[in-house]
N, C-alpha and C positions, 0 to 999 in steps of 0.2 A: 504494500500500500504506500502511495506517495505521501508527502508531508501534508498536514492540515493547511487548507487555504482559508477556510471560514469556520469559526467555532461559535456556537451559541451555547451558553451555560446558564441554566436556571431561568430561561426567558419566560416571563408571564405577561399576559395582556388581557385587559377587560374592555368591553364596549358597553356603556350604559349599565355598569355593574354586573354584566354577564361575562363570566370567565370564558375566554376563547383559547388561550394558551396557558398551561399550568406547569411552570418550571420545566420547560422543554430543554433538553440537551441535544445538540445536533452538530455533527462535524461533516464538512464537505472537504474532500481531499483533492489536491491538485491533479487535474487530468481525468477526473471521474465524471460519469453521467448519472446524476442522482434524480430520481423521480419520486415526488411525494404524492401519495394517494390517500383516499379516504372519502367518506360521505361528504355531501355539501354542507357548508357552514361549520366546518371543524377547524378552521384557522390556517388552511394551507396557503392561501394567497396572502394572509397576514404575515406568515413566515417570510415569504418572498419580499414583501415590502419592508420588513424589519432588516433583512439582509441587505437590501438595496439602500437602506438609510433613508427611506421615504417615510417611515413610521418608527417612532421610538417605543420600546417596550416599557411596561410599567416597572419591571424589575428584571434583574439578570444582567449578564455581561456578554458583549460581542467582541470577538477577536478576529482581525483580518491579518493574515500572515503573521500571527503571533502578537500583533499590536492591539491594545485595548482601544476600542472605538466607543466614544460616548456621544449622545445627541444624534442629530440628523446629518446626512451627508453634506448638506450645504454649509455646515459648520467646520468642515474639514477640507481646506483648500488643496492639500496634497494627498487626498485619500486615493486609495487604489480604485481604478475604474471598474465598476460593475454595471453591465448593461442589463436592461429589462425590456422584454417583449410582452406588451400587455395583451389581454385576452381579445379585445376589440381592435387591435392594431394601433389605435390612438394616433392616427395621422391627422395633420392639420388640413382640414378640408379646403381652406383658402389658398394653400400652397401647392405647387407642383410636386411631382415625385422627386425631382432634383432638389428642390428646396427642403422637402421633408428629410430625405436621406442625408443631405449635407448640412442640416440645420445647425448643429453644434459648431461646425467649422465656419460656416458663414457668419455666425454670431460671435465666435470666441477666438478665432485664429487670425493670423496675419497672411494666410495663404491667399493667392490670387483667385479670383472667380474661375479662371480657366483651370487652375490646378485642382480646385475643389470639384469642379465639374468632371474632370478626368477621374478623380477618386470615386465620385458618385457612380460614374459609368462602370468602373471596375467592380464596385460592389454589386451593382445591379446585374452585371454579367455573372457574378458568382452565385446569385440567387435565381438565375434563370430568367431574368427580365431585361434583356438588352433592348435598347431602343424605346424605353418607356419613360425616360427622364422628364419629358415635357408634358406628359399626361397629368391630369388631375386625379385625385382619389376617386371622384365620382365616375371616372371612366374605367375603374378597375373592378374585377370580381373580388369576392371575399378572400379567395386563396391568394390572389395577386397582392391584395393589401397586406396580408400576413407576410408575404415575402419581402415587400417593401420595408416593413417594420424590422425584418431580419437584417436587411441591408443597412438600415439606420443603426441597428444594435452593434454591428461589427465595424462601423466607421471609426477611423482613428486619424490622428494628425501625424504624418510621417516625420514631422520635425519635433514631436514630443513623444518619447517612448512610453511615458506613463499614461498616455491616452488610449493605448491598446487595452481592450477589456480583458481582465483577468478571469472573469466568469460572466456567463450570460444566464439570466433568469427568465424562464418561459412560463407564462401564466396561461394554461389551457390553449396551447398554440393550434390545436386542431378542432376546437369547439366550433360548432355550427357548420363544419365543412362536410361535404359528401365523402364517401370512402376513398374515391380516387384522389381527390384534392388532399385528403388527410395523408395518404401514402406519399404524395409529393412533398408535403411539409415534413413528414417523419424522415424521409430520405435526406432532405435538406439539412435538418438538424444534425444528423450524423455526418453528412458531408462537410458542414462548416466546422465541426469539431476536429475533423481530420485534415483540414486545409490550413494554409499559412495565414490564418486570420489573427494570430496572436492570442487565441483563446481556445484551450482544449478542455475547459471545464464548464459544465452547465448544471443548473438545478431547474427542474420542471415540475409543475403541478398539472396533473391530468386525471380525468375520469375515464378516458377512452381506452379500452383494453388493447387495441392494436397499437396505439401510441405508447402505452406503458411497456408492452412487450418488445417493441422495435427500437425504442430509444433509451431504455434504462440499462445501466450496469447494476446499480443498487437501488432498492425500493424501500421506502419508509411508509408505514401505514399509520396515519394520524387519526385519532378519535378520542373524544372526551378531553381534549386539551393536552393529550399526552401521546408520545410515540408508543404504539401498542405492539408493533412488530417491525423488524427490518431484516432484509436478506437480499440475496442476488435475485435477478429476474427469473433465473431457472428455478429458484426455490418456491416461487409462487405456486407451482404445480405439485410440490412435494410437502409443503408445510401443512400441518393439521390445525393451525391456528384458526379458531372459529370465526373471527372477524374477517380474515382474509378469504376463507372458504365462502362465507356469506356474500362478501363483496363481489367476488368473481363469478359466483353462481346467480347473482341478482335475486337472491331469495329474500322474502319478507320475514322469514323465520330465522332467528338467531339473536346474538347479543346486540347487534346494531339496531337502535330504535328506528322505526319507520315513522317519519313525520307526516302528518296529514293522512295517515292510512286508516 
């Protein structure tokens, strides 16, 4: 196992006095593909936002490459870059694909517009969308919007080595897509991990079985605010853990409470 890249120790979070995370311990190792699974509303996306520094925990400690991080990411000017791909792609509707993918560089770098445009086109080529830079988000399908958000996530400034993402966080990247479009996205996730993007580590939240099986090296099952089980993707089929068995059989019978049933 490689060295720890991200460590959460005793992380707790409440919303409106409702406990969501209850003293969670979680380690993400350099170079691994970790997928967090579990029923809806169990805090999976909350973990991603805490790792990204977009949300502060109520208690507990966060370590990034062994360094203790307090507060939100905006409070750390030299923080390690962690990119996030949101469930709904989160593109700016009023901007072109080029402006979306290159947004950070257009706003925060001294690179010329021509250089940024070149970098944008390189990233669009990597995600299978050449020739789309001048389109608007309204002209894209759901799967294309996801891929544009991937291109934005792997964008970095070649003049700033710290701008390369050390990890990418994916929040339900195949949600709402048909099986074929989902397969394209699943393949892309793995392809980007293996290419020279500067990022070989990712953490994903997913409910979709094909996505879990095709993109995970290690799986963590979250329920009741705690990690209930973890293992390799191959162990999904061999474990006798009742929550894992219920989840993958889609049974209403078992320890996982059925809400609204």
